[in-house]
N, C-alpha and C positions, 0 to 999 in steps of 0.2 A: 569201756562199754557204758552205755547210757544207764539210766535208772532202771533196774531190773523190773520193778513193779509196773512202771510205765510201758516197758516193752511187752510185758505179759498182757496188759490191758489192751494195747494196740493190736496184738495178735488176736485176742478175743473179739475185738470190734471188727477186724477184717473177716474173721470167720462168720460173724453175724451178717455182714454185708454180702458175703458169698451165698449164704442161705437165702437171704432176701432176693438176690438176683435169680436164683433157681426158682423160687416161688413165683416171681414175676414172669419168668419164661413159661412155667407150667400154666399160668393163668391165661396164656394166649391160646390154649386149646379150647375149642368150642365144645360144650357138653354133648350136644346131639347135633353133629354137623350135617350139613347138606352133603350129598355125595361129592361135590366138587371141593369140599374142605377136608375130606377124610385124609387125603395125602398130606396136607399141611399139618393136621393133627398128629399124624404118624411121625412127621418130621420133628414137630415140637417135642413129642414124647421121646424120640430117639436122642435128640440133643439134650434134653433134660436128664436122661439116663447117663449120658457121657459126662455131663457136668457134675451129676451126683457122685459118680465114681471118683472124679477128681476131688470133690468136696470131702469124701471120706478120707482120702490121703491127707488133705489139708487139715482135717479135724484131728487126725492122729499126730501130725506135726505140731499142731497147736497145743495138744495135751503135753507133748514133750517140752514145749516152751513153758507152759503153765506149771508143770510138776517137776521140771528139772532143777538142778541146783544152779546157783549163780555162776559157778565156774564154767559150766557148759552152755550158758545162755547165748553167748555170741554165735556159737556154731548152730544151735537149735534155731535161733532167730534167722540166721542166714538161710538155712534149709527151708524154714517155713515161708519166708518171703520169696524165695525162688519158686516154690510151689504155687504161692499165691499169684505171682506174676504169670505163671503158666495158666492158672485158672482164669485170670482176667483176659488173657489172649484167646483162650478157648471160648469164653463168654462173648467176646467181641466178634469172633468168627461165627458163632451161633446166631447172634443178632443180625449179622450181615446176611446170613443164609435165609433168615426169615423175613427180610425186608421185602415188601411188595416189589415185584419186577425183578427179583434176583434169581439167578439160576442156582443149581444145587451147590456150586462152588462159591456162591456169594457174589459172583460177577454179575452186574446188571445185564439183563437181557433186553436188547434194543428191538423195537419193532422193525420189521423189514421196510425198506423204503417203498413208498407208493410207486406204482407203475414200474416195478423192477429196477428202480434207481434212475430211470430216464427222466429228463427234464422236459 
């Protein structure tokens, strides 16, 4: 296994990046939105809650990496980064869902063709 101290530092850095990503997502909510933005704000809050739930699991695993003994570090490291990968995938999906023009599943919504598709 690599240097235990370096592994612990990298896990802490990854946890900090996860927290920053959640904060950035939360910042997308408008404080006093116009009626047409309320649904988007609700979506931002729901996605933030989901990511925060994942973050708590990630933080618990990071504590295991930080406080565990060197003999168990490889297993703790593996579990932490598997959870971190899941977090990153959930974050990617959340960002896709919030892209302008994306539907609730993150798939872009195309405008219907003009004239019913006739040329």
